[in-house]
C-alpha atoms as a printed R data frame, in Angstrom:
    type eleno elety resid chain resno       x      y       z
1   ATOM     1    CA   UNK     A     1   3.832 44.251 -37.063
2   ATOM     2    CA   UNK     A     2   2.858 40.804 -35.794
3   ATOM     3    CA   UNK     A     3   3.657 40.176 -32.122
4   ATOM     4    CA   UNK     A     4   4.103 36.399 -32.009
5   ATOM     5    CA   UNK     A     5   3.974 36.356 -28.209
6   ATOM     6    CA   UNK     A     6   0.310 37.416 -28.431
7   ATOM     7    CA   UNK     A     7  -0.605 34.528 -30.736
8   ATOM     8    CA   UNK     A     8  -1.762 31.033 -29.858
9   ATOM     9    CA   UNK     A     9  -1.445 28.578 -32.746
10  ATOM    10    CA   UNK     A    10  -4.403 26.208 -32.415
11  ATOM    11    CA   UNK     A    11  -4.198 22.842 -34.195
12  ATOM    12    CA   UNK     A    12  -7.136 20.412 -33.813
13  ATOM    13    CA   UNK     A    13  -5.925 16.917 -34.732
14  ATOM    14    CA   UNK     A    14  -6.938 13.301 -34.998
15  ATOM    15    CA   UNK     A    15  -4.456 10.665 -36.206
16  ATOM    16    CA   UNK     A    16  -2.090 13.103 -37.934
17  ATOM    17    CA   UNK     A    17   1.195 11.405 -36.990
18  ATOM    18    CA   UNK     A    18   2.474 11.650 -40.567
19  ATOM    19    CA   UNK     A    19   2.266 15.450 -40.625
20  ATOM    20    CA   UNK     A    20   1.852 16.971 -37.160
21  ATOM    21    CA   UNK     A    21   5.585 17.021 -36.395
22  ATOM    22    CA   UNK     A    22   6.413 19.151 -39.444
23  ATOM    23    CA   UNK     A    23   3.480 21.470 -38.756
24  ATOM    24    CA   UNK     A    24   4.452 22.164 -35.139
25  ATOM    25    CA   UNK     A    25   8.125 22.480 -36.015
26  ATOM    26    CA   UNK     A    26   7.323 24.921 -38.824
27  ATOM    27    CA   UNK     A    27   5.605 27.328 -36.454
28  ATOM    28    CA   UNK     A    28   8.141 26.930 -33.661
29  ATOM    29    CA   UNK     A    29  10.933 27.780 -36.089
30  ATOM    30    CA   UNK     A    30   9.109 30.975 -37.039
31  ATOM    31    CA   UNK     A    31   8.978 32.131 -33.423
32  ATOM    32    CA   UNK     A    32   5.521 30.956 -32.398
33  ATOM    33    CA   UNK     A    33   6.173 29.512 -28.950
34  ATOM    34    CA   UNK     A    34   2.538 29.013 -27.941
35  ATOM    35    CA   UNK     A    35   1.353 26.051 -30.021
36  ATOM    36    CA   UNK     A    36  -1.725 24.252 -28.691
37  ATOM    37    CA   UNK     A    37  -2.613 20.871 -30.192
38  ATOM    38    CA   UNK     A    38  -6.125 19.654 -29.383
39  ATOM    39    CA   UNK     A    39  -5.944 15.903 -29.829
40  ATOM    40    CA   UNK     A    40  -9.104 13.883 -30.455
41  ATOM    41    CA   UNK     A    41  -7.849 10.693 -28.778
42  ATOM    42    CA   UNK     A    42  -5.448  9.772 -31.602
43  ATOM    43    CA   UNK     A    43  -4.206  6.194 -31.756
44  ATOM    44    CA   UNK     A    44  -1.183  6.679 -34.040
45  ATOM    45    CA   UNK     A    45   1.179  8.624 -31.766
46  ATOM    46    CA   UNK     A    46   0.085 12.122 -32.815
47  ATOM    47    CA   UNK     A    47   0.134 13.370 -29.227
48  ATOM    48    CA   UNK     A    48   3.650 12.114 -28.481
49  ATOM    49    CA   UNK     A    49   5.093 13.549 -31.709
50  ATOM    50    CA   UNK     A    50   3.531 16.964 -31.092
51  ATOM    51    CA   UNK     A    51   4.882 17.061 -27.535
52  ATOM    52    CA   UNK     A    52   8.391 16.152 -28.707
53  ATOM    53    CA   UNK     A    53   8.284 19.040 -31.169
54  ATOM    54    CA   UNK     A    54   7.440 21.487 -28.375
55  ATOM    55    CA   UNK     A    55   3.670 21.821 -28.588
56  ATOM    56    CA   UNK     A    56   1.315 21.925 -25.630
57  ATOM    57    CA   UNK     A    57  -1.066 19.006 -26.164
58  ATOM    58    CA   UNK     A    58  -4.528 18.777 -24.660
59  ATOM    59    CA   UNK     A    59  -6.696 15.691 -25.131
60  ATOM    60    CA   UNK     A    60 -10.322 16.513 -25.839
61  ATOM    61    CA   UNK     A    61 -12.773 15.848 -23.050
62  ATOM    62    CA   UNK     A    62 -15.232 14.304 -25.523
63  ATOM    63    CA   UNK     A    63 -15.562 10.548 -25.227
64  ATOM    64    CA   UNK     A    64 -14.376  8.211 -27.946
65  ATOM    65    CA   UNK     A    65 -11.878  8.566 -30.744
66  ATOM    66    CA   UNK     A    66 -12.200 11.589 -33.003
67  ATOM    67    CA   UNK     A    67 -14.437 13.543 -30.616
68  ATOM    68    CA   UNK     A    68 -14.931 16.173 -33.304
69  ATOM    69    CA   UNK     A    69 -13.211 19.307 -34.584
70  ATOM    70    CA   UNK     A    70 -16.015 21.567 -33.414
71  ATOM    71    CA   UNK     A    71 -15.833 20.251 -29.875
72  ATOM    72    CA   UNK     A    72 -12.050 20.685 -29.957
73  ATOM    73    CA   UNK     A    73 -12.330 24.335 -30.981
74  ATOM    74    CA   UNK     A    74 -14.945 25.133 -28.337
75  ATOM    75    CA   UNK     A    75 -12.849 23.529 -25.611
76  ATOM    76    CA   UNK     A    76  -9.703 25.261 -26.828
77  ATOM    77    CA   UNK     A    77 -11.361 28.682 -26.648
78  ATOM    78    CA   UNK     A    78 -11.938 28.097 -22.933
79  ATOM    79    CA   UNK     A    79  -8.246 27.259 -22.434
80  ATOM    80    CA   UNK     A    80  -6.556 29.918 -24.556
81  ATOM    81    CA   UNK     A    81  -5.461 33.177 -22.922
82  ATOM    82    CA   UNK     A    82  -3.627 34.788 -25.851
83  ATOM    83    CA   UNK     A    83  -5.560 37.690 -27.438
84  ATOM    84    CA   UNK     A    84  -5.123 36.324 -30.971
85  ATOM    85    CA   UNK     A    85  -5.679 32.779 -32.255
86  ATOM    86    CA   UNK     A    86  -4.271 31.278 -35.445
87  ATOM    87    CA   UNK     A    87  -6.161 28.091 -36.288
88  ATOM    88    CA   UNK     A    88  -5.229 25.455 -38.851
89  ATOM    89    CA   UNK     A    89  -5.473 21.727 -39.518
90  ATOM    90    CA   UNK     A    90  -2.592 19.444 -38.613
91  ATOM    91    CA   UNK     A    91  -2.347 17.732 -42.005
92  ATOM    92    CA   UNK     A    92   0.446 19.896 -43.498
93  ATOM    93    CA   UNK     A    93  -1.829 21.366 -46.176
94  ATOM    94    CA   UNK     A    94  -1.283 24.913 -44.858
95  ATOM    95    CA   UNK     A    95   2.079 26.682 -44.873
96  ATOM    96    CA   UNK     A    96   3.479 28.142 -41.625
97  ATOM    97    CA   UNK     A    97   5.355 30.806 -43.604
98  ATOM    98    CA   UNK     A    98   2.007 32.328 -44.627
99  ATOM    99    CA   UNK     A    99   0.801 32.839 -41.055
100 ATOM   100    CA   UNK     A   100   1.632 36.542 -41.144
101 ATOM   101    CA   UNK     A   101  -0.754 37.018 -44.073
102 ATOM   102    CA   UNK     A   102  -3.630 36.121 -41.786
103 ATOM   103    CA   UNK     A   103  -2.317 37.829 -38.665
104 ATOM   104    CA   UNK     A   104  -1.307 41.211 -40.090
105 ATOM   105    CA   UNK     A   105  -4.871 42.493 -40.717
106 ATOM   106    CA   UNK     A   106  -5.670 41.774 -37.053
107 ATOM   107    CA   UNK     A   107  -2.569 43.415 -35.587
108 ATOM   108    CA   UNK     A   108  -3.034 46.407 -37.889
109 ATOM   109    CA   UNK     A   109  -6.597 46.828 -36.630
110 ATOM   110    CA   UNK     A   110  -8.209 46.123 -39.997
111 ATOM   111    CA   UNK     A   111 -10.091 42.949 -39.038
112 ATOM   112    CA   UNK     A   112 -11.143 40.711 -36.162
113 ATOM   113    CA   UNK     A   113 -11.485 37.534 -38.218
114 ATOM   114    CA   UNK     A   114  -9.335 36.582 -41.223
115 ATOM   115    CA   UNK     A   115 -10.052 33.643 -43.531
116 ATOM   116    CA   UNK     A   116  -7.451 32.078 -45.815
117 ATOM   117    CA   UNK     A   117  -8.781 31.528 -49.344
118 ATOM   118    CA   UNK     A   118  -7.570 28.120 -50.543
119 ATOM   119    CA   UNK     A   119  -8.902 28.646 -54.057
120 ATOM   120    CA   UNK     A   120  -6.488 31.536 -54.617
121 ATOM   121    CA   UNK     A   121  -3.546 29.124 -54.973
122 ATOM   122    CA   UNK     A   122  -4.514 25.463 -54.853
123 ATOM   123    CA   UNK     A   123  -1.854 22.868 -55.572
124 ATOM   124    CA   UNK     A   124  -2.744 20.172 -58.081
125 ATOM   125    CA   UNK     A   125  -4.278 17.191 -56.303
126 ATOM   126    CA   UNK     A   126  -4.856 19.082 -53.048
127 ATOM   127    CA   UNK     A   127  -8.627 18.779 -53.393
128 ATOM   128    CA   UNK     A   128 -10.712 16.383 -55.462
129 ATOM   129    CA   UNK     A   129 -13.133 17.738 -58.052
130 ATOM   130    CA   UNK     A   130 -16.045 16.502 -55.975
131 ATOM   131    CA   UNK     A   131 -14.781 18.414 -52.943
132 ATOM   132    CA   UNK     A   132 -14.150 21.518 -55.047
133 ATOM   133    CA   UNK     A   133 -17.704 21.376 -56.394
134 ATOM   134    CA   UNK     A   134 -19.114 20.910 -52.890
135 ATOM   135    CA   UNK     A   135 -17.042 23.760 -51.469
136 ATOM   136    CA   UNK     A   136 -18.099 26.166 -54.213
137 ATOM   137    CA   UNK     A   137 -21.746 25.153 -53.802
138 ATOM   138    CA   UNK     A   138 -21.617 25.786 -50.057
139 ATOM   139    CA   UNK     A   139 -19.909 29.152 -50.564
140 ATOM   140    CA   UNK     A   140 -22.574 30.151 -53.084
141 ATOM   141    CA   UNK     A   141 -25.354 29.139 -50.679
142 ATOM   142    CA   UNK     A   142 -23.676 31.116 -47.912
143 ATOM   143    CA   UNK     A   143 -23.604 34.234 -50.113
144 ATOM   144    CA   UNK     A   144 -27.268 33.717 -50.992
145 ATOM   145    CA   UNK     A   145 -28.410 33.200 -47.413
146 ATOM   146    CA   UNK     A   146 -26.227 35.693 -45.571
147 ATOM   147    CA   UNK     A   147 -25.356 38.258 -48.230
148 ATOM   148    CA   UNK     A   148 -21.601 38.116 -47.575
149 ATOM   149    CA   UNK     A   149 -18.829 36.792 -49.798
150 ATOM   150    CA   UNK     A   150 -16.127 35.216 -47.638
151 ATOM   151    CA   UNK     A   151 -14.733 33.296 -50.660
152 ATOM   152    CA   UNK     A   152 -13.914 30.103 -48.727
153 ATOM   153    CA   UNK     A   153 -15.941 29.682 -45.530
154 ATOM   154    CA   UNK     A   154 -14.734 26.084 -45.059
155 ATOM   155    CA   UNK     A   155 -11.059 27.026 -44.981
156 ATOM   156    CA   UNK     A   156  -9.275 25.538 -41.986
157 ATOM   157    CA   UNK     A   157  -6.612 28.276 -41.964
158 ATOM   158    CA   UNK     A   158  -7.879 31.375 -40.204
159 ATOM   159    CA   UNK     A   159  -6.963 33.922 -37.547
160 ATOM   160    CA   UNK     A   160  -9.233 35.738 -35.132
161 ATOM   161    CA   UNK     A   161  -9.273 37.678 -31.905
162 ATOM   162    CA   UNK     A   162 -10.157 35.673 -28.823
163 ATOM   163    CA   UNK     A   163 -12.660 38.342 -27.792
164 ATOM   164    CA   UNK     A   164 -14.639 38.045 -31.031
165 ATOM   165    CA   UNK     A   165 -14.640 34.229 -30.956
166 ATOM   166    CA   UNK     A   166 -15.971 34.114 -27.413
167 ATOM   167    CA   UNK     A   167 -19.035 36.046 -28.566
168 ATOM   168    CA   UNK     A   168 -19.916 33.201 -30.922
169 ATOM   169    CA   UNK     A   169 -22.597 30.644 -30.074
170 ATOM   170    CA   UNK     A   170 -20.796 27.553 -31.365
171 ATOM   171    CA   UNK     A   171 -22.573 24.198 -31.108
172 ATOM   172    CA   UNK     A   172 -21.206 22.038 -33.953
173 ATOM   173    CA   UNK     A   173 -19.105 19.054 -32.908
174 ATOM   174    CA   UNK     A   174 -17.620 18.174 -36.294
175 ATOM   175    CA   UNK     A   175 -16.597 19.901 -39.509
176 ATOM   176    CA   UNK     A   176 -19.567 22.265 -39.343
177 ATOM   177    CA   UNK     A   177 -17.525 24.503 -37.024
178 ATOM   178    CA   UNK     A   178 -16.100 26.647 -39.851
179 ATOM   179    CA   UNK     A   179 -19.599 27.236 -41.204
180 ATOM   180    CA   UNK     A   180 -20.822 28.266 -37.757
181 ATOM   181    CA   UNK     A   181 -17.924 30.681 -37.330
182 ATOM   182    CA   UNK     A   182 -18.656 32.330 -40.681
183 ATOM   183    CA   UNK     A   183 -22.347 32.707 -39.831
184 ATOM   184    CA   UNK     A   184 -21.530 34.091 -36.378
185 ATOM   185    CA   UNK     A   185 -19.211 36.661 -37.978
186 ATOM   186    CA   UNK     A   186 -22.178 37.937 -39.968
187 ATOM   187    CA   UNK     A   187 -24.596 37.836 -37.021
188 ATOM   188    CA   UNK     A   188 -22.258 39.790 -34.733
189 ATOM   189    CA   UNK     A   189 -20.919 42.127 -37.452
190 ATOM   190    CA   UNK     A   190 -17.376 40.918 -36.797
191 ATOM   191    CA   UNK     A   191 -14.977 42.694 -39.134
192 ATOM   192    CA   UNK     A   192 -13.953 39.889 -41.478
193 ATOM   193    CA   UNK     A   193 -11.531 39.842 -44.370
194 ATOM   194    CA   UNK     A   194 -10.142 37.216 -46.750
195 ATOM   195    CA   UNK     A   195  -6.509 36.748 -47.774
196 ATOM   196    CA   UNK     A   196  -5.050 34.426 -50.429
197 ATOM   197    CA   UNK     A   197  -3.154 31.369 -49.219
198 ATOM   198    CA   UNK     A   198  -1.563 28.283 -50.743
199 ATOM   199    CA   UNK     A   199  -3.380 24.992 -50.252
200 ATOM   200    CA   UNK     A   200  -1.048 22.012 -50.602
201 ATOM   201    CA   UNK     A   201  -1.747 18.309 -51.064
202 ATOM   202    CA   UNK     A   202  -1.615 16.089 -48.003
203 ATOM   203    CA   UNK     A   203   1.526 13.966 -47.545
204 ATOM   204    CA   UNK     A   204   1.251 10.611 -49.320
205 ATOM   205    CA   UNK     A   205   1.207  8.685 -46.049
206 ATOM   206    CA   UNK     A   206  -1.360 10.937 -44.363
207 ATOM   207    CA   UNK     A   207  -4.926  9.664 -44.377
208 ATOM   208    CA   UNK     A   208  -7.911 11.981 -44.245
209 ATOM   209    CA   UNK     A   209 -10.890 11.569 -41.916
210 ATOM   210    CA   UNK     A   210 -13.050 13.787 -44.140
211 ATOM   211    CA   UNK     A   211 -15.979 12.110 -45.893
212 ATOM   212    CA   UNK     A   212 -17.250 14.317 -48.761
213 ATOM   213    CA   UNK     A   213 -20.824 13.015 -48.636
214 ATOM   214    CA   UNK     A   214 -21.220 12.671 -44.858
215 ATOM   215    CA   UNK     A   215 -19.429 15.854 -43.846
216 ATOM   216    CA   UNK     A   216 -20.816 17.796 -46.802
217 ATOM   217    CA   UNK     A   217 -24.329 16.895 -45.684
218 ATOM   218    CA   UNK     A   218 -23.550 17.983 -42.126
219 ATOM   219    CA   UNK     A   219 -22.212 21.327 -43.365
220 ATOM   220    CA   UNK     A   220 -25.258 21.952 -45.568
221 ATOM   221    CA   UNK     A   221 -27.601 21.116 -42.691
222 ATOM   222    CA   UNK     A   222 -25.612 23.432 -40.407
223 ATOM   223    CA   UNK     A   223 -25.860 26.224 -42.971
224 ATOM   224    CA   UNK     A   224 -29.617 25.745 -43.301
225 ATOM   225    CA   UNK     A   225 -30.170 25.325 -39.545
226 ATOM   226    CA   UNK     A   226 -28.355 28.547 -38.715
227 ATOM   227    CA   UNK     A   227 -30.445 30.446 -41.256
228 ATOM   228    CA   UNK     A   228 -33.303 30.098 -38.762
229 ATOM   229    CA   UNK     A   229 -31.841 32.873 -36.610
230 ATOM   230    CA   UNK     A   230 -29.778 34.750 -39.194
231 ATOM   231    CA   UNK     A   231 -32.071 34.705 -42.253
232 ATOM   232    CA   UNK     A   232 -35.490 33.322 -41.249
233 ATOM   233    CA   UNK     A   233 -37.022 34.521 -44.504
234 ATOM   234    CA   UNK     A   234 -34.824 32.024 -46.345
235 ATOM   235    CA   UNK     A   235 -35.268 29.333 -43.676
236 ATOM   236    CA   UNK     A   236 -39.078 29.379 -43.757
237 ATOM   237    CA   UNK     A   237 -39.511 30.852 -47.229
238 ATOM   238    CA   UNK     A   238 -37.599 28.107 -49.018
239 ATOM   239    CA   UNK     A   239 -39.862 25.399 -47.562
240 ATOM   240    CA   UNK     A   240 -42.918 27.566 -48.120
241 ATOM   241    CA   UNK     A   241 -42.019 28.156 -51.762
242 ATOM   242    CA   UNK     A   242 -41.521 24.434 -52.396
243 ATOM   243    CA   UNK     A   243 -44.851 23.681 -50.718
244 ATOM   244    CA   UNK     A   244 -46.631 26.276 -52.854
245 ATOM   245    CA   UNK     A   245 -45.068 24.960 -56.063
246 ATOM   246    CA   UNK     A   246 -46.110 21.403 -55.245
247 ATOM   247    CA   UNK     A   247 -49.629 22.629 -54.530
248 ATOM   248    CA   UNK     A   248 -49.783 24.537 -57.813
249 ATOM   249    CA   UNK     A   249 -48.520 21.519 -59.762
250 ATOM   250    CA   UNK     A   250 -51.155 19.339 -58.097
251 ATOM   251    CA   UNK     A   251 -53.786 21.913 -59.009
252 ATOM   252    CA   UNK     A   252 -52.666 22.032 -62.639
253 ATOM   253    CA   UNK     A   253 -52.819 18.256 -62.838
254 ATOM   254    CA   UNK     A   254 -56.366 18.223 -61.426
255 ATOM   255    CA   UNK     A   255 -57.560 20.891 -63.883
256 ATOM   256    CA   UNK     A   256 -55.960 19.197 -66.907
257 ATOM   257    CA   UNK     A   257 -57.463 15.825 -65.966
258 ATOM   258    CA   UNK     A   258 -60.918 17.352 -65.502
259 ATOM   259    CA   UNK     A   259 -60.808 19.338 -68.786
260 ATOM   260    CA   UNK     A   260 -59.306 16.660 -71.039
261 ATOM   261    CA   UNK     A   261 -60.729 13.457 -69.571
262 ATOM   262    CA   UNK     A   262 -63.576 14.559 -67.368
263 ATOM   263    CA   UNK     A   263 -62.001 12.881 -64.348
264 ATOM   264    CA   UNK     A   264 -62.137 14.636 -60.995
265 ATOM   265    CA   UNK     A   265 -59.490 14.188 -58.303
266 ATOM   266    CA   UNK     A   266 -61.020 15.635 -55.155
267 ATOM   267    CA   UNK     A   267 -58.366 14.285 -52.786
268 ATOM   268    CA   UNK     A   268 -55.459 15.587 -54.888
269 ATOM   269    CA   UNK     A   269 -57.215 18.943 -55.204
270 ATOM   270    CA   UNK     A   270 -57.649 19.113 -51.432
271 ATOM   271    CA   UNK     A   271 -54.021 18.186 -50.751
272 ATOM   272    CA   UNK     A   272 -52.827 20.712 -53.341
273 ATOM   273    CA   UNK     A   273 -54.928 23.459 -51.790
274 ATOM   274    CA   UNK     A   274 -53.627 22.675 -48.314
275 ATOM   275    CA   UNK     A   275 -50.038 22.714 -49.630
276 ATOM   276    CA   UNK     A   276 -50.570 26.185 -51.105
277 ATOM   277    CA   UNK     A   277 -52.102 27.484 -47.865
278 ATOM   278    CA   UNK     A   278 -49.270 25.953 -45.835
279 ATOM   279    CA   UNK     A   279 -46.686 27.549 -48.132
280 ATOM   280    CA   UNK     A   280 -48.289 30.990 -47.884
281 ATOM   281    CA   UNK     A   281 -48.386 30.729 -44.094
282 ATOM   282    CA   UNK     A   282 -44.697 29.809 -43.969
283 ATOM   283    CA   UNK     A   283 -43.813 32.770 -46.192
284 ATOM   284    CA   UNK     A   284 -45.768 35.136 -43.954
285 ATOM   285    CA   UNK     A   285 -44.130 33.626 -40.872
286 ATOM   286    CA   UNK     A   286 -40.727 34.049 -42.526
287 ATOM   287    CA   UNK     A   287 -41.358 37.742 -43.231
288 ATOM   288    CA   UNK     A   288 -42.475 38.391 -39.648
289 ATOM   289    CA   UNK     A   289 -39.524 36.440 -38.223
290 ATOM   290    CA   UNK     A   290 -37.132 38.382 -40.437
291 ATOM   291    CA   UNK     A   291 -38.487 41.663 -39.084
292 ATOM   292    CA   UNK     A   292 -38.037 40.456 -35.494
293 ATOM   293    CA   UNK     A   293 -34.495 39.186 -36.131
294 ATOM   294    CA   UNK     A   294 -33.521 42.454 -37.837
295 ATOM   295    CA   UNK     A   295 -34.788 44.478 -34.874
296 ATOM   296    CA   UNK     A   296 -33.017 42.174 -32.406
297 ATOM   297    CA   UNK     A   297 -29.759 42.416 -34.364
298 ATOM   298    CA   UNK     A   298 -29.907 46.209 -34.363
299 ATOM   299    CA   UNK     A   299 -30.477 46.217 -30.605
300 ATOM   300    CA   UNK     A   300 -27.551 43.845 -30.020
301 ATOM   301    CA   UNK     A   301 -25.248 45.962 -32.187
302 ATOM   302    CA   UNK     A   302 -26.280 49.044 -30.209
303 ATOM   303    CA   UNK     A   303 -25.600 47.283 -26.886
304 ATOM   304    CA   UNK     A   304 -22.210 46.000 -28.093
305 ATOM   305    CA   UNK     A   305 -21.248 49.486 -29.285
306 ATOM   306    CA   UNK     A   306 -22.192 50.989 -25.914
307 ATOM   307    CA   UNK     A   307 -20.198 48.271 -24.156
308 ATOM   308    CA   UNK     A   308 -17.089 49.025 -26.232
309 ATOM   309    CA   UNK     A   309 -17.482 52.755 -25.597
310 ATOM   310    CA   UNK     A   310 -17.805 52.146 -21.845
311 ATOM   311    CA   UNK     A   311 -14.663 49.979 -21.842
312 ATOM   312    CA   UNK     A   312 -12.756 52.680 -23.733
313 ATOM   313    CA   UNK     A   313 -13.952 55.401 -21.360
314 ATOM   314    CA   UNK     A   314 -13.067 53.241 -18.339
315 ATOM   315    CA   UNK     A   315  -9.573 52.652 -19.719
316 ATOM   316    CA   UNK     A   316  -9.029 56.385 -20.251
317 ATOM   317    CA   UNK     A   317 -10.227 57.095 -16.719
318 ATOM   318    CA   UNK     A   318  -7.778 54.565 -15.266
319 ATOM   319    CA   UNK     A   319  -4.885 56.036 -17.246
320 ATOM   320    CA   UNK     A   320  -5.784 59.564 -16.101
321 ATOM   321    CA   UNK     A   321  -5.983 58.380 -12.474
322 ATOM   322    CA   UNK     A   322  -2.587 56.703 -12.719
323 ATOM   323    CA   UNK     A   323  -1.125 59.867 -14.189
324 ATOM   324    CA   UNK     A   324  -2.454 61.954 -11.297
325 ATOM   325    CA   UNK     A   325  -1.041 59.477  -8.763
326 ATOM   326    CA   UNK     A   326   2.376 59.673 -10.417
327 ATOM   327    CA   UNK     A   327   2.189 63.451 -10.239
328 ATOM   328    CA   UNK     A   328   1.564 63.324  -6.507
């Protein structure tokens, strides 16, 4: 059973005047009183509309318009006190009546982080073919790098416990925040599940600030950058493999030229040899780094488990002490 009083609905926004009113109203009508809108210095009246509909609005501390979704989420996590957070975009593409789908696994103790899968029920025109291709590519890369299938890591509709989110090391300022959260779920072994949701088209008069090429590049770079500490074998090995292949191709070219035409290419041969050596070194470094990261992760999991056990034991001790006091 979902306890709405324990939920903070978090809505990062920037110039969403055409939709934010309906979004806030939709959640308020369903009994969610704690609605926090993080406004990125909107210039179209988004803040005023959200406040009129009953939301608590906080302007991001970042300078300039559109300070970034990632920065908004990080700042919001320092403000929120509710134990559970329901996060979504303010563009009316996500349905308030499906909030319980994401919240129920958390309140039933089945998960700490729940992601809404937009591809399960996507309305026609809700996402361009280019964006669909990019999303599927990023999800496939995530599965390859991190070994987990979260179906739709870029989904903006998700629920999570505040405790689990505060363990995350989030640094992205923009749309890379969802990617970081997915990676952090894997790194910290946060119990994560995926539920189907409906993804609707934006209202006709609502503009999007998402740039497929720019933001897609940022997300891919974020995914690759975070592999450094979560899957260093991929991070270093991918570059090492490319370097080795280029070196081998250079070597083949040198041999073919020498055999067929009697021409020697000493410089190309030297560069090719160095590329192969560099690639092998990166692969070795990746293997060693992977061993270190695996050991560190096991130690962190052990420490976190001990911490949870200590908290549980402390809570039982307090309850027993209170019971004895009542008996006196």
